[in-house]
ZATORPA-125893 format. One record per residue (C-alpha): residue number from 1; x, z, y. Coordinates in steps of 0.2 Angstrom, whole numbers, always signed. Layout:
residues N
@tiro: NUM&east: X&up: Z&north: Y
...
***
This chain:
residues 221
@tiro: 1&east: +66&up: -45&north: -68
@tiro: 2&east: +58&up: -44&north: -86
@tiro: 3&east: +40&up: -37&north: -87
@tiro: 4&east: +43&up: -25&north: -101
@tiro: 5&east: +24&up: -20&north: -102
@tiro: 6&east: +20&up: -39&north: -105
@tiro: 7&east: +35&up: -40&north: -117
@tiro: 8&east: +27&up: -25&north: -127
@tiro: 9&east: +10&up: -34&north: -128
@tiro: 10&east: +18&up: -50&north: -133
@tiro: 11&east: +28&up: -41&north: -147
@tiro: 12&east: +12&up: -33&north: -153
@tiro: 13&east: +2&up: -49&north: -153
@tiro: 14&east: +14&up: -62&north: -159
@tiro: 15&east: +25&up: -52&north: -171
@tiro: 16&east: +17&up: -36&north: -177
@tiro: 17&east: -1&up: -41&north: -179
@tiro: 18&east: +4&up: -57&north: -187
@tiro: 19&east: +14&up: -47&north: -200
@tiro: 20&east: -2&up: -39&north: -208
@tiro: 21&east: +0&up: -23&north: -196
@tiro: 22&east: -19&up: -19&north: -193
@tiro: 23&east: -18&up: +0&north: -189
@tiro: 24&east: -26&up: +1&north: -172
@tiro: 25&east: -18&up: +18&north: -167
@tiro: 26&east: +0&up: +11&north: -172
@tiro: 27&east: -3&up: -5&north: -162
@tiro: 28&east: -8&up: +5&north: -147
@tiro: 29&east: +7&up: +16&north: -148
@tiro: 30&east: +19&up: +1&north: -150
@tiro: 31&east: +11&up: -5&north: -133
@tiro: 32&east: +15&up: +11&north: -125
@tiro: 33&east: +33&up: +16&north: -131
@tiro: 34&east: +46&up: +8&north: -120
@tiro: 35&east: +58&up: +0&north: -133
@tiro: 36&east: +70&up: -5&north: -120
@tiro: 37&east: +74&up: +13&north: -116
@tiro: 38&east: +81&up: +15&north: -134
@tiro: 39&east: +93&up: +0&north: -134
@tiro: 40&east: +110&up: -2&north: -126
@tiro: 41&east: +109&up: -8&north: -108
@tiro: 42&east: +116&up: -25&north: -112
@tiro: 43&east: +102&up: -28&north: -125
@tiro: 44&east: +87&up: -23&north: -114
@tiro: 45&east: +83&up: -42&north: -112
@tiro: 46&east: +81&up: -43&north: -131
@tiro: 47&east: +73&up: -27&north: -134
@tiro: 48&east: +57&up: -35&north: -140
@tiro: 49&east: +64&up: -50&north: -149
@tiro: 50&east: +61&up: -52&north: -168
@tiro: 51&east: +78&up: -45&north: -174
@tiro: 52&east: +87&up: -29&north: -177
@tiro: 53&east: +98&up: -23&north: -163
@tiro: 54&east: +114&up: -15&north: -167
@tiro: 55&east: +116&up: +3&north: -159
@tiro: 56&east: +133&up: +7&north: -166
@tiro: 57&east: +146&up: +2&north: -179
@tiro: 58&east: +156&up: +14&north: -190
@tiro: 59&east: +173&up: +14&north: -197
@tiro: 60&east: +167&up: +13&north: -215
@tiro: 61&east: +159&up: -4&north: -211
@tiro: 62&east: +141&up: +2&north: -209
@tiro: 63&east: +131&up: +1&north: -194
@tiro: 64&east: +116&up: +9&north: -186
@tiro: 65&east: +102&up: -3&north: -180
@tiro: 66&east: +85&up: -3&north: -173
@tiro: 67&east: +75&up: -12&north: -186
@tiro: 68&east: +65&up: -28&north: -180
@tiro: 69&east: +48&up: -22&north: -173
@tiro: 70&east: +37&up: -30&north: -186
@tiro: 71&east: +48&up: -23&north: -201
@tiro: 72&east: +48&up: -5&north: -193
@tiro: 73&east: +29&up: -6&north: -189
@tiro: 74&east: +24&up: -12&north: -206
@tiro: 75&east: +35&up: +2&north: -214
@tiro: 76&east: +27&up: +15&north: -203
@tiro: 77&east: +10&up: +8&north: -207
@tiro: 78&east: +14&up: +10&north: -226
@tiro: 79&east: +18&up: +28&north: -223
@tiro: 80&east: +0&up: +31&north: -217
@tiro: 81&east: +4&up: +45&north: -205
@tiro: 82&east: -9&up: +58&north: -202
@tiro: 83&east: -8&up: +70&north: -187
@tiro: 84&east: +2&up: +85&north: -192
@tiro: 85&east: +12&up: +77&north: -206
@tiro: 86&east: +30&up: +84&north: -207
@tiro: 87&east: +41&up: +68&north: -206
@tiro: 88&east: +60&up: +66&north: -208
@tiro: 89&east: +67&up: +50&north: -198
@tiro: 90&east: +83&up: +46&north: -207
@tiro: 91&east: +97&up: +37&north: -198
@tiro: 92&east: +86&up: +38&north: -182
@tiro: 93&east: +99&up: +31&north: -170
@tiro: 94&east: +93&up: +33&north: -152
@tiro: 95&east: +75&up: +39&north: -158
@tiro: 96&east: +63&up: +24&north: -156
@tiro: 97&east: +55&up: +26&north: -173
@tiro: 98&east: +54&up: +45&north: -170
@tiro: 99&east: +45&up: +42&north: -154
@tiro: 100&east: +32&up: +30&north: -162
@tiro: 101&east: +29&up: +42&north: -176
@tiro: 102&east: +28&up: +57&north: -164
@tiro: 103&east: +15&up: +48&north: -154
@tiro: 104&east: +5&up: +45&north: -170
@tiro: 105&east: +4&up: +64&north: -172
@tiro: 106&east: +19&up: +67&north: -183
@tiro: 107&east: +29&up: +83&north: -183
@tiro: 108&east: +46&up: +74&north: -183
@tiro: 109&east: +63&up: +79&north: -187
@tiro: 110&east: +76&up: +65&north: -183
@tiro: 111&east: +92&up: +65&north: -193
@tiro: 112&east: +107&up: +55&north: -186
@tiro: 113&east: +126&up: +56&north: -192
@tiro: 114&east: +133&up: +50&north: -176
@tiro: 115&east: +134&up: +64&north: -162
@tiro: 116&east: +134&up: +51&north: -148
@tiro: 117&east: +118&up: +43&north: -154
@tiro: 118&east: +110&up: +59&north: -157
@tiro: 119&east: +113&up: +65&north: -140
@tiro: 120&east: +106&up: +49&north: -132
@tiro: 121&east: +91&up: +51&north: -143
@tiro: 122&east: +88&up: +69&north: -137
@tiro: 123&east: +89&up: +64&north: -119
@tiro: 124&east: +78&up: +49&north: -121
@tiro: 125&east: +65&up: +58&north: -131
@tiro: 126&east: +65&up: +73&north: -119
@tiro: 127&east: +63&up: +61&north: -104
@tiro: 128&east: +48&up: +53&north: -113
@tiro: 129&east: +40&up: +69&north: -117
@tiro: 130&east: +42&up: +67&north: -136
@tiro: 131&east: +42&up: +83&north: -146
@tiro: 132&east: +55&up: +78&north: -159
@tiro: 133&east: +69&up: +89&north: -166
@tiro: 134&east: +85&up: +80&north: -168
@tiro: 135&east: +98&up: +85&north: -181
@tiro: 136&east: +116&up: +79&north: -183
@tiro: 137&east: +122&up: +77&north: -201
@tiro: 138&east: +126&up: +65&north: -216
@tiro: 139&east: +110&up: +54&north: -216
@tiro: 140&east: +110&up: +51&north: -235
@tiro: 141&east: +109&up: +70&north: -238
@tiro: 142&east: +93&up: +72&north: -228
@tiro: 143&east: +89&up: +89&north: -219
@tiro: 144&east: +85&up: +101&north: -233
@tiro: 145&east: +82&up: +115&north: -220
@tiro: 146&east: +66&up: +107&north: -214
@tiro: 147&east: +60&up: +101&north: -231
@tiro: 148&east: +48&up: +98&north: -239
@tiro: 149&east: +42&up: +83&north: -229
@tiro: 150&east: +26&up: +73&north: -231
@tiro: 151&east: +34&up: +57&north: -226
@tiro: 152&east: +52&up: +51&north: -224
@tiro: 153&east: +57&up: +35&north: -215
@tiro: 154&east: +74&up: +27&north: -219
@tiro: 155&east: +80&up: +16&north: -205
@tiro: 156&east: +91&up: +5&north: -216
@tiro: 157&east: +94&up: +0&north: -234
@tiro: 158&east: +101&up: +8&north: -250
@tiro: 159&east: +110&up: +1&north: -265
@tiro: 160&east: +108&up: +17&north: -275
@tiro: 161&east: +92&up: +26&north: -275
@tiro: 162&east: +92&up: +40&north: -262
@tiro: 163&east: +89&up: +54&north: -274
@tiro: 164&east: +93&up: +68&north: -261
@tiro: 165&east: +81&up: +62&north: -249
@tiro: 166&east: +67&up: +60&north: -263
@tiro: 167&east: +70&up: +78&north: -268
@tiro: 168&east: +65&up: +83&north: -251
@tiro: 169&east: +48&up: +75&north: -252
@tiro: 170&east: +32&up: +87&north: -254
@tiro: 171&east: +21&up: +84&north: -268
@tiro: 172&east: +11&up: +68&north: -264
@tiro: 173&east: +24&up: +64&north: -251
@tiro: 174&east: +30&up: +46&north: -247
@tiro: 175&east: +47&up: +38&north: -242
@tiro: 176&east: +49&up: +20&north: -235
@tiro: 177&east: +66&up: +11&north: -236
@tiro: 178&east: +74&up: -6&north: -239
@tiro: 179&east: +80&up: -8&north: -257
@tiro: 180&east: +96&up: -19&north: -256
@tiro: 181&east: +101&up: -15&north: -274
@tiro: 182&east: +98&up: -33&north: -280
@tiro: 183&east: +105&up: -42&north: -265
@tiro: 184&east: +89&up: -48&north: -256
@tiro: 185&east: +81&up: -34&north: -247
@tiro: 186&east: +64&up: -27&north: -250
@tiro: 187&east: +54&up: -13&north: -242
@tiro: 188&east: +50&up: +0&north: -256
@tiro: 189&east: +37&up: +14&north: -254
@tiro: 190&east: +41&up: +29&north: -265
@tiro: 191&east: +28&up: +43&north: -269
@tiro: 192&east: +31&up: +60&north: -277
@tiro: 193&east: +18&up: +66&north: -289
@tiro: 194&east: +24&up: +83&north: -296
@tiro: 195&east: +41&up: +81&north: -303
@tiro: 196&east: +39&up: +62&north: -305
@tiro: 197&east: +43&up: +49&north: -292
@tiro: 198&east: +35&up: +32&north: -293
@tiro: 199&east: +39&up: +16&north: -282
@tiro: 200&east: +31&up: +0&north: -277
@tiro: 201&east: +38&up: -15&north: -268
@tiro: 202&east: +29&up: -20&north: -252
@tiro: 203&east: +38&up: -35&north: -243
@tiro: 204&east: +54&up: -44&north: -241
@tiro: 205&east: +66&up: -37&north: -227
@tiro: 206&east: +84&up: -36&north: -223
@tiro: 207&east: +94&up: -21&north: -216
@tiro: 208&east: +111&up: -14&north: -216
@tiro: 209&east: +115&up: -2&north: -230
@tiro: 210&east: +117&up: +16&north: -223
@tiro: 211&east: +132&up: +26&north: -226
@tiro: 212&east: +132&up: +37&north: -242
@tiro: 213&east: +120&up: +25&north: -251
@tiro: 214&east: +132&up: +11&north: -255
@tiro: 215&east: +134&up: +6&north: -274
@tiro: 216&east: +152&up: +12&north: -280
@tiro: 217&east: +163&up: -3&north: -281
@tiro: 218&east: +166&up: -10&north: -299
@tiro: 219&east: +182&up: -16&north: -307
@tiro: 220&east: +183&up: -35&north: -308
@tiro: 221&east: +193&up: -43&north: -322
***
């Protein structure tokens, strides 16, 4: 039987630390949160591998995934969570990222479009003692009822800038997502300053484009 505790330590030491993740609190949380609880049963043996794990596929061709550990960790590090931050976890799937951010002291709202995934997230998070609010709704629209948010994490990519999500940031708030608008994916960190929103590219990463954030098809002649 796989030693999941050892798998977590190996993930942190061999994947996450080597990808410029140096936040000690985050590294400790990653060693504690049981990633295997959040994946499909058939994928438990690969829960700590350096790859995305598919949680669901949808009729529009999009999918919900758990991002690779080192990509997710570096995105969360870039958000620079401070205890008490109000956080929206977009396309949260079964809740792994929400669990990590809650353990870092965040006040987390998880948004998921798929009711079955959301129900599973509620059950897992409750069983682990994580105080996370799970909401069901279109992920590209965010959750305006809980806005403004200090931080927003998007568990996937966009081809069109997620304006509705950016509108839900508080002044000084930050949003991390994968930009797939130019083909090759790159994690981008947005930050609001008053009415203006700036952005900077952080590192290369790939992720499925989430529903509602695809570029409209263009006519080909």
